[in-house]
C-alpha positions as CSV (number, residue, x, y, z in Angstrom):
1,M,-15.0,-4.0,152.5
2,N,-14.5,-0.5,151.1
3,F,-12.7,0.3,147.9
4,H,-11.1,3.7,147.1
5,I,-9.8,5.3,144.0
6,P,-8.4,8.8,143.5
7,Y,-9.9,11.2,141.0
8,Q,-7.9,14.1,139.6
9,T,-9.8,17.3,139.5
10,P,-9.0,20.5,137.5
11,D,-6.4,22.9,138.9
12,G,-7.6,24.9,141.9
13,I,-9.7,22.1,143.3
14,D,-8.4,19.4,145.6
15,N,-8.4,15.9,144.2
16,L,-11.0,13.4,145.4
17,W,-11.3,10.0,146.9
18,I,-14.2,7.9,145.5
19,T,-15.3,5.1,147.8
20,S,-17.5,2.1,147.1
21,D,-18.7,-0.8,149.1
22,G,-18.1,-2.9,146.0
23,E,-21.5,-2.3,144.5
24,C,-22.5,1.3,145.2
25,L,-20.8,4.7,145.6
26,T,-20.6,5.4,149.3
27,E,-18.5,8.4,149.6
28,V,-16.8,11.2,147.6
29,R,-14.4,13.4,149.6
30,F,-11.5,15.7,149.1
31,I,-8.1,14.0,149.6
32,R,-6.3,16.8,151.3
33,N,-8.9,17.1,154.1
34,N,-9.6,13.4,154.5
35,P,-6.7,11.1,153.4
36,C,-7.5,7.4,153.2
37,A,-5.5,5.4,155.7
38,E,-5.8,2.2,153.6
39,V,-6.2,2.3,149.9
40,M,-8.0,-0.7,148.4
41,T,-8.5,-0.1,144.7
42,A,-10.7,-2.1,142.3
43,D,-12.0,-1.7,138.8
44,L,-15.7,-1.4,139.7
45,P,-18.5,-0.4,137.4
46,V,-19.6,2.2,139.9
47,F,-16.2,3.8,139.7
48,H,-16.5,4.1,135.9
49,E,-20.0,5.6,136.4
50,T,-18.8,8.1,139.0
51,R,-15.8,9.1,136.9
52,R,-18.1,9.7,134.0
53,W,-20.4,11.9,136.2
54,L,-17.4,13.9,137.5
55,D,-15.9,14.2,134.0
56,C,-19.2,15.6,132.7
57,Y,-19.5,18.0,135.7
58,F,-16.0,19.3,135.4
59,S,-16.4,19.8,131.6
60,G,-19.2,22.3,132.6
61,H,-22.4,20.3,132.2
62,E,-25.1,19.0,134.5
63,P,-24.5,15.3,134.2
64,G,-28.2,14.4,134.1
65,F,-27.8,11.2,136.1
66,L,-26.5,10.1,139.5
67,P,-24.1,7.4,140.1
68,H,-25.7,4.4,141.9
69,Y,-25.1,5.3,145.5
70,R,-25.9,4.1,149.0
71,I,-25.7,6.1,152.2
72,A,-25.9,3.7,155.1
73,N,-24.0,5.1,158.0
74,G,-25.7,7.9,160.0
75,L,-28.5,8.6,157.5
76,T,-31.6,9.8,159.4
77,D,-34.9,10.8,157.9
78,F,-34.0,14.4,158.4
79,R,-30.6,14.1,156.7
80,R,-32.2,12.2,153.8
81,E,-34.7,15.0,153.3
82,V,-32.0,17.6,153.4
83,L,-29.9,15.7,150.8
84,E,-33.0,15.4,148.6
85,L,-33.4,19.2,148.7
86,L,-29.7,19.6,147.8
87,L,-30.2,17.5,144.7
88,E,-32.9,20.0,143.6
89,I,-30.5,22.9,143.5
90,P,-29.7,23.5,139.8
91,F,-26.1,23.6,138.4
92,G,-24.7,27.1,138.7
93,Q,-27.3,28.3,141.3
94,T,-27.2,28.6,145.1
95,T,-29.6,28.6,148.0
96,T,-29.3,29.4,151.7
97,Y,-29.6,27.2,154.8
98,G,-32.6,29.3,155.8
99,A,-34.3,28.8,152.5
100,L,-33.8,25.0,152.9
101,A,-35.2,25.2,156.4
102,E,-38.2,27.1,155.2
103,K,-38.9,24.4,152.6
104,L,-38.7,21.6,155.1
105,A,-40.9,23.5,157.6
106,R,-43.6,23.9,155.0
107,R,-43.4,20.2,154.0
108,H,-44.0,19.3,157.6
109,G,-46.6,21.9,158.4
110,M,-44.3,23.7,160.9
111,A,-44.0,27.4,161.4
112,K,-40.2,27.3,161.5
113,M,-37.2,25.0,161.3
114,S,-33.7,25.6,162.4
115,A,-31.3,26.7,159.7
116,Q,-28.5,25.5,161.9
117,A,-30.0,22.0,162.0
118,V,-30.2,22.1,158.2
119,G,-26.5,23.3,158.2
120,G,-25.5,20.3,160.2
121,A,-27.2,17.9,157.8
122,V,-25.7,19.7,154.8
123,G,-22.2,19.4,156.4
124,W,-22.7,15.7,157.1
125,N,-23.2,14.9,153.3
126,P,-20.8,12.1,152.4
127,L,-21.0,12.6,148.7
128,C,-19.5,16.0,148.0
129,I,-20.1,17.5,144.6
130,I,-22.4,14.6,143.6
131,I,-24.9,15.8,146.2
132,P,-24.2,19.6,145.8
133,C,-23.8,20.8,149.3
134,H,-21.3,23.4,148.0
135,R,-24.3,25.3,146.5
136,V,-25.6,26.3,150.0
137,I,-24.4,29.7,151.2
138,G,-25.1,32.0,154.1
139,A,-28.2,34.3,154.2
140,D,-26.0,37.3,153.5
141,G,-24.4,35.5,150.4
142,S,-21.2,34.6,152.2
143,M,-19.3,31.4,151.9
144,T,-20.0,29.6,155.1
145,G,-18.6,26.3,156.3
146,Y,-17.8,23.6,154.0
147,G,-16.4,20.2,155.0
148,G,-14.1,20.2,151.9
149,G,-12.7,23.6,152.8
150,L,-13.9,27.1,151.8
151,P,-11.3,27.3,148.9
152,N,-12.8,24.2,147.3
153,K,-16.4,25.5,147.8
154,A,-15.4,28.8,146.2
155,A,-13.7,27.0,143.3
156,L,-16.7,24.7,142.7
157,L,-19.1,27.7,142.7
158,N,-16.8,29.7,140.4
159,H,-16.5,26.6,138.1
160,E,-20.3,26.4,137.8
161,M,-20.8,30.1,137.4
162,R,-18.2,30.2,134.6
163,W,-20.1,27.6,132.6
164,T,-23.6,28.9,133.2
165,R,-22.7,32.4,132.1
166,R,-21.4,31.3,128.8
167,P,-23.5,32.0,125.7
168,H,-25.0,28.9,124.2
């Protein structure tokens, strides 16, 4: 059984659905793009942990931990590797699909890997924001596809840039 709770984001960013299997976080997605047909709410520890992570993130800080998550449906070895690379992208920084493809090709001793294949795995990510797929941009620096919508991608990147450019 899946449990869902909403999460209120700051203005300019669509609110989120947080989904759990009762034990682990299984999905974070934007409500406007993916409404839940059936809402089952519960007061689960993983929801508290995920809210704490999101609160920290939206207050302008790298949370420094990940909520306990499980990705079960559709996770291939390739997708797992791409998601691991996404977790390496620092708060407030971006990379390109091509750069991720180059890293994977080097890891596997290959001359080349498809940036489009990497893009497909990035777009598949079921844990938006938590696994920062919004930090991947086009080779020319453009905002390219984002399952949560390009306005949300732009808002998330602007949010991070605003905080990383502040004097400490």
